[in-house]
PADRENSE-280073 format. One line per field, with one value per residue (C-alpha): residue number from 0; residue in three letters; chain; x, z negated, y negated. Coordinates in pm, whole numbers. Layout:
<sites>
num [NUM ...] .
residu [Ala ...] .
chaine [A ...] .
px [X ...] .
pz [Z ...] .
py [Y ...] .
</sites>
This chain:
<sites>
num [0 1 2 3 4 5 6 7 8 9 10 11 12 13 14 15 16 17 18 19 20 21 22 23 24 25 26 27 28 29 30 31 32 33 34 35 36 37 38 39 40 41 42 43 44 45 46 47 48 49 50 51 52 53 54 55 56 57 58 59 60 61 62 63 64 65 66 67 68 69 70 71 72 73 74 75 76 77 78 79 80 81 82 83 84 85 86 87 88 89 90 91 92 93 94 95 96 97 98 99 100 101 102 103 104 105 106 107 108 109 110 111 112 113 114 115 116 117 118 119 120 121 122 123 124 125 126 127 128 129 130 131 132 133 134 135 136 137 138 139 140 141 142 143 144 145 146 147 148 149 150 151 152 153 154 155 156 157 158 159 160 161 162 163 164 165 166 167 168 169 170 171 172 173 174 175 176 177 178 179 180 181 182 183 184 185 186 187 188 189 190 191 192 193 194 195 196 197 198 199 200 201 202 203 204 205 206 207 208 209 210 211 212 213 214 215 216 217 218 219 220 221 222 223 224 225 226 227 228 229 230 231 232 233 234 235 236 237 238 239 240 241 242 243 244 245 246 247 248 249 250 251 252 253 254 255 256 257 258 259 260 261 262 263 264 265 266 267 268 269 270 271 272 273 274 275 276 277 278 279 280 281 282 283 284] .
residu [Met Ala Leu Thr Asp Met Ala Ser Leu Leu Arg Asp Tyr Arg Ala Val Gly Ala Phe Asn Phe Val Gln Leu Glu Leu Ala Glu Ala Ile Val Leu Gly Ala Glu Glu Ala Gly Ala Gly Ala Val Leu Gln Leu Ser Glu Asn Ala Val Arg Phe His Gly Ser Leu Ala Pro Ala Ala Tyr Ala Ala Leu Arg Leu Ala Asp Gln Ala Ser Thr Pro Ile Val Val His Leu Asp His Ala Thr Asp Glu Ala Leu Val Asp Glu Ala Ile Ala Leu Gly Val Pro Ser Ile Met Phe Asp Ala Ala His Leu Pro Glu Ser Glu Asn Val Glu Arg Thr Arg Glu Val Ala Gln Arg Ala His Thr Ala Gly Val Trp Val Glu Ala Glu Leu Gly Glu Ile Gly Gly Lys Gly Gly Ala His Thr Pro Gly Val Arg Thr Asn Val Asp Asp Ala Val Ala Phe Cys Ala Ala Thr Gly Val Asp Ala Leu Ala Val Ala Val Gly Ser Ser His Ala Met Thr His Arg Asp Ala Gln Leu Asp Asn Asp Leu Ile Arg Arg Leu Ala Arg Ser Val Pro Val Pro Leu Val Leu His Gly Ser Ser Gly Val Ala Asp Ser Gly Ile Asp Ala Ala Ile Arg Ala Gly Met Arg Lys Ile Asn Ile Gly Thr His Val Ser Ala Val Met Thr His Ala Val Arg Lys Val Leu Ser Thr Asp Ser Thr Ile Val Asp Pro Arg Thr Tyr Leu Ala Ala Gly Arg Ser Ala Val Ala Ser Glu Val Ala Arg Leu Leu Arg Val Ile Val Glu Gly His Ile Arg Val Gly Ala Pro Gly Ser Thr Ser] .
chaine [A A A A A A A A A A A A A A A A A A A A A A A A A A A A A A A A A A A A A A A A A A A A A A A A A A A A A A A A A A A A A A A A A A A A A A A A A A A A A A A A A A A A A A A A A A A A A A A A A A A A A A A A A A A A A A A A A A A A A A A A A A A A A A A A A A A A A A A A A A A A A A A A A A A A A A A A A A A A A A A A A A A A A A A A A A A A A A A A A A A A A A A A A A A A A A A A A A A A A A A A A A A A A A A A A A A A A A A A A A A A A A A A A A A A A A A A A A A A A A A A A A A A A A A A A A A A A A A A A A A A A A A A A A A A A A A A A A A A A A A A A A A A A] .
px [0 142 -110 108 94 217 489 649 632 788 1061 1161 1174 1310 953 633 403 32 -210 -585 -829 -1197 -1281 -1143 -934 -749 -679 -552 -328 -172 -88 44 265 403 482 649 867 934 834 568 289 -20 -360 -590 -968 -1104 -1431 -1540 -1478 -1678 -1966 -1943 -1989 -2253 -2077 -1729 -1728 -1721 -1428 -1245 -1275 -1156 -852 -771 -795 -572 -318 -334 -253 16 381 496 387 64 -102 -475 -558 -880 -803 -955 -1229 -1432 -1704 -1606 -1859 -1680 -1346 -1490 -1633 -1296 -1127 -1389 -1335 -961 -827 -488 -442 -675 -658 -900 -951 -1102 -898 -1213 -1312 -1193 -849 -962 -1232 -989 -750 -1018 -1183 -853 -724 -1038 -1019 -649 -715 -984 -773 -463 -662 -730 -369 -455 -219 -361 -275 -417 -399 -332 -527 -661 -423 -481 -737 -1010 -1112 -931 -663 -366 -397 -77 153 3 222 212 365 635 543 174 257 463 189 -80 109 170 -196 -346 -100 -129 120 169 91 -6 141 96 423 308 118 -253 -515 -658 -379 -358 -25 293 430 378 676 738 900 1180 1333 1005 994 1342 1243 925 1113 1364 1093 781 812 605 642 538 285 274 -81 -145 163 -6 95 463 723 950 1242 1021 904 1262 1373 1082 1174 1537 1415 1211 878 795 454 371 -2 -93 -454 -549 -244 -315 -682 -572 -342 -627 -871 -626 -563 -935 -1015 -744 -888 -1245 -1148 -998 -1305 -1662 -1793 -1629 -1887 -1697 -1560 -1278 -1128 -1068 -1033 -750 -564 -625 -512 -192 -109 -160 45 339 311 281 592 778 667 762 1113 1128 988 1171 1498 1528 1546 1468 1492 1573 1309 1039 700 706 1075 1147 948] .
pz [0 104 -51 -259 -452 -347 -611 -492 -126 -193 -397 -103 179 233 335 419 718 639 925 929 1077 1162 1307 1252 1571 1471 1125 1283 1514 1224 1042 1362 1419 1067 1119 1453 1287 987 757 499 575 431 577 514 521 488 334 682 815 526 619 978 863 605 313 177 96 443 574 241 204 562 496 172 347 633 377 193 512 644 656 547 241 302 73 120 48 27 199 143 -94 -228 -381 -727 -702 -388 -572 -857 -610 -436 -769 -856 -519 -583 -362 -522 -407 -363 -263 -449 -257 -463 -283 -155 -513 -722 -866 -1225 -1116 -880 -1171 -1411 -1174 -1040 -1394 -1488 -1175 -1233 -1590 -1480 -1193 -1405 -1658 -1372 -1251 -936 -769 -724 -454 -456 -252 -360 -126 203 479 806 1051 789 776 448 306 479 819 1012 799 465 255 -80 -362 -544 -892 -829 -715 -1026 -1253 -1071 -1112 -1480 -1540 -1351 -1390 -1024 -867 -533 -387 -34 44 315 504 860 979 1057 1070 1400 1624 1964 2062 1870 1850 1487 1334 972 704 601 363 170 175 22 -251 -325 -336 -584 -818 -784 -999 -771 -408 -143 124 476 609 972 1093 1425 1530 1440 1685 1593 1526 1306 1105 1055 949 703 548 519 348 95 235 123 270 631 720 1084 1198 1512 1705 1668 1753 2066 2166 2132 2320 2606 2641 2634 2885 3118 3120 3170 3451 3653 3650 3615 3581 3240 2966 2711 2442 2373 2711 2643 2265 2303 2519 2264 1976 2157 2245 1887 1744 1965 1872 1500 1519 1699 1449 1154 1293 1298 945 778 971 1122 1462 1731 2092 2320 2591 2394 2383 2105 2030 2017 1922] .
py [0 -339 -579 -809 -1135 -1478 -1506 -1182 -1286 -1625 -1460 -1242 -1501 -1850 -1945 -1757 -1783 -1812 -1752 -1813 -1567 -1584 -1245 -896 -884 -1199 -1056 -735 -938 -1128 -806 -648 -952 -931 -564 -639 -902 -679 -964 -1033 -1278 -1441 -1352 -1649 -1682 -2033 -2145 -2256 -1905 -1761 -1992 -1871 -1512 -1600 -1434 -1367 -997 -833 -1039 -1034 -658 -612 -831 -652 -316 -432 -549 -216 -29 -264 -159 -505 -709 -902 -1156 -1217 -1581 -1783 -2114 -2460 -2352 -2643 -2424 -2297 -2014 -1894 -1906 -1702 -1449 -1414 -1350 -1088 -916 -883 -1163 -1238 -1597 -1894 -2257 -2481 -2804 -3085 -3351 -3521 -3609 -3903 -3833 -3776 -3530 -3354 -3304 -3184 -2937 -2807 -2750 -2556 -2340 -2275 -2163 -1915 -1787 -1742 -1543 -1300 -1309 -1506 -1758 -2111 -2362 -2715 -3032 -3388 -3612 -3480 -3378 -3561 -3426 -3390 -3754 -3802 -4025 -3867 -4025 -4108 -4319 -4208 -3980 -3799 -4000 -3803 -3923 -3855 -3501 -3431 -3565 -3366 -3038 -3107 -3192 -2898 -2611 -2506 -2266 -2445 -2785 -2886 -3228 -3490 -3539 -3612 -3305 -3294 -3020 -2889 -3022 -2853 -3012 -2936 -3290 -3396 -3573 -3476 -3689 -3455 -3707 -3712 -3330 -3323 -3570 -3375 -3045 -3188 -3319 -3105 -2789 -2562 -2445 -2696 -2603 -2748 -2761 -2848 -2661 -2580 -2929 -2886 -2755 -2464 -2695 -2913 -2613 -2497 -2846 -2873 -2540 -2644 -2962 -2762 -2639 -2284 -2193 -2276 -2273 -2205 -2172 -2365 -2246 -1873 -1931 -2116 -1831 -1582 -1803 -1857 -1483 -1401 -1676 -1549 -1195 -1312 -1548 -1263 -1037 -1161 -803 -743 -683 -472 -706 -461 -543 -911 -894 -643 -894 -1168 -948 -853 -1214 -1333 -1046 -1142 -1509 -1438 -1220 -1499 -1763 -1544 -1514 -1894 -1923 -1636 -1633 -1981 -1814 -2072 -1962 -2254 -2284 -2103 -2279 -2535 -2476 -2848 -3156] .
</sites>
């Protein structure tokens, strides 16, 4: 069984790749990619994906089972949960890592609710990630030019007791072009001062070289969602465009799964090993 916890995964790698899935084939592809790379990975299910399915349990149980059967260590993680009841359900189901996102609330309420969630999660042995302010792309405070304040980040971690912190350093959610410019000097200052691992959200918009530089500066968890969804969609669209008679979903979903597995393996080599192949898509900013 390869289901593991976040602390163990972070202990074993310079940084970890965390990939969001919506449907089963995408989850399978992420695990296959991790196995191809021979590296651990994080399999993430967001609150929005849970809403798409209508409930947490089916997708969560599928992810936990995939992790159990994987040949490399896999963490199952609930991503961007704003609903405390959903967090509590994930903990009850055996999900070992959660992100509680109260960044849309006033600062004092964010701190209070995050602290309470962290206390409940820690009682169950569950890892807790949080966010200070909203990362760009969600209509929040972290639009271009806005950055996490180092002192605020230190105070937030001390007040809440979280295990990891997502910070705003120049990336943005839902980017389809890999041209975001990160503030690596800020990452270095945060890494020196913040007592927990730093998380880079919106990494779909960051080129390979930018991801590697951010890790070297101190980022430990690299979240990628939109990019792997785009890879799957492109592969599926390509198959369907070549033959209008196709009706079996397995035909095009297999192509999408294979394409994502290859890309996840490639990205994990960048994240875990710092392996950047010149000329590869997204290899430079």
